[in-house]
C-alpha positions in Angstrom: 61.9 16.2 51.9 58.6 14.6 51.5 60.0 12.5 49.2 62.7 11.4 50.5 60.9 10.2 53.8 58.6 8.2 51.1 60.8 6.2 49.1 63.2 5.7 52.3 60.1 3.7 54.3 59.0 2.2 50.8 62.0 0.9 50.4 61.9 0.1 54.7 58.9 -1.9 53.7 59.8 -3.8 51.0 63.2 -4.8 53.0 60.9 -6.1 55.7 58.7 -8.2 53.8 61.1 -9.8 51.8 63.3 -10.9 54.7 61.1 -11.0 57.0 58.0 -13.0 57.7 56.4 -10.4 60.0 54.9 -8.5 57.0 53.1 -12.1 56.2 52.3 -13.0 60.4 50.7 -9.3 60.2 48.3 -9.6 57.3 48.2 -13.2 57.6 49.5 -14.1 54.5 47.5 -11.9 52.1 49.9 -9.5 49.7 47.3 -7.7 48.8 47.0 -4.8 51.2 50.9 -4.7 51.9 51.3 -3.7 48.1 48.9 -1.1 48.3 50.5 -0.2 51.7 53.9 0.2 49.7 52.0 1.8 47.1 50.2 4.1 48.8 51.0 4.7 52.4 54.4 3.6 53.5 54.5 4.6 56.8 51.0 3.0 58.4 51.9 0.3 56.8 55.3 0.0 58.6 54.2 1.1 61.8 51.3 -1.7 61.6 53.6 -4.4 60.6 56.3 -3.3 63.8 53.3 -2.5 66.4 51.8 -6.1 65.5 55.3 -7.9 66.2 56.0 -5.9 68.8 52.5 -6.2 70.7 50.9 -9.8 69.5 48.1 -7.6 67.6 47.0 -4.1 67.1 44.4 -2.6 69.5 44.4 0.6 71.8 47.5 2.5 71.8 49.0 0.7 69.1 46.1 1.8 67.0 47.1 5.0 68.3 50.7 4.9 66.8 48.7 3.5 63.7 46.3 7.0 63.3 49.5 9.4 63.7 51.3 7.4 60.9 48.4 7.7 59.0 48.9 11.3 59.4 52.4 11.6 58.5 51.4 9.5 55.8 48.8 12.5 54.4 51.0 15.0 55.0 54.0 13.5 52.9 51.8 13.0 49.8 50.2 16.3 50.0 53.4 18.8 50.5 53.6 18.9 46.5 50.3 20.0 46.6 51.0 22.0 49.4 53.8 24.0 47.4 51.9 24.2 43.9 49.4 26.1 46.0 52.0 28.7 47.5 53.8 28.9 44.0 49.7 29.9 42.7 48.9 31.8 45.0 53.0 33.6 45.1 52.4 34.4 41.4 48.6 35.3 41.0 49.7 37.8 43.6 52.5 39.1 42.2 50.7 39.7 38.5 48.0 41.3 40.1 50.4 44.4 41.9 52.0 44.6 38.4 48.8 45.3 36.9 47.9 47.7 39.4 50.8 49.6 38.9 50.6 50.1 35.2 
């Protein structure tokens, strides 16, 4: 489900970037950071753009929202690794119990 969330954030950021000047204003006309944001941290980049639009700059509570978005991005990006680790642990635990019963 985290892939769906990340996909939605990427599509939303791309739509905002292509249809409004908000991303250009937030990143002062640069295109490298928004592109990296779409690829690596889409929720963080989208949050930064929205906070910049609403407040005129990112200060105080805005940085708290951006920091929470970073945590959300990291959680979404680490979900597949957590599932793989849990699957590997359960497989290892199952093979130990079977080898002890022989």
